[in-house]
N, C-alpha and C positions, 0 to 999 in steps of 0.2 A: 476466657481469653484463649485464642488458638496457640498451640505449642509451635514454636518456631523450629523449622527443620534445618539442621546444619549439614554441611557436606560430610562432616565426621560421622553423622548418623547413617550415611548411605552405606550400602554393601561395599566391601573392600575393593572389588574390581572397579566400581564407579569412583571411589576415592582415588585410586591409582590413575584413572583416566583424567580426573580433574587436576591432579598434580602435574600431569604431562601437558595439559592444555596450554595453548599459546594464543595470545591476543593478536589477531591479524587485522584489526580495525583500520589502522593507518594504511597498510598495504592494499586492503580492499578498496578503500576510498581513492587511493592513488590510481589503481587500475580501472575502477569504475566510478569516475567522478559524478556521473549522472545519478547515482544512487546515494550520494552524500546527503546528510540531513538538510544542509542548506539548499541543495539543488531540489530536493523534494518539497521543501517548504516555500520555495520561490514562487511568486505569482507570475503567471504568463499574462501577457497583454490580451485582453479580451475586447470584444465588440458586442454591444447589446443589440439583439435583433428581435423582431416579433415574428413568430413562426407558428403557423397553424398545422397541427399534427392530427392524425387519426385518433379517435377515442381508444381503440384497441391498443395502439402503440403506446400511448401515454399510460394507460392502465397497466400494461406490461412493465414499463420502466418504473412506475410508482411501486408496484408490488415487489420488483426486484430490489429497488432502493430501500424499501422498508425491511425486506428480508436481510439485506447486507448492511443496514444501518448507515446508508450514505444518501445524499440528496440525489433524487432521480435525474435532476437537470445535469448534474456532473456526469452521470453515465451517458446521457445523450450527447453532451459536449465532447466527451472522450471518444465516443463512437464516431462522431463527425470529424474530429481531429485525426483519428487513425485512418479513416477513409480517405481524407484529403492527402495525408502523408503517403499513403500507399499508391495513390494515383497521380502523384506529381510527375 
């Protein structure tokens, strides 16, 4: 069984830093509501389309998706969304 590491086991300067730490979660979410857990979990409305893409492009996104452990379709969707938002 792994030994649990406690903050009291940390070097003294780290213990002092932890004692002075302040929780700013509420202030952060008030200032940046778009990063709140509920905003990040919210589903955006989507429209299903059939799209034919080049083999090289799909292979690229599949490799990147596998490397980053995310669906490659999400990466393509986010790319198109950002492009559209930038050119509105």
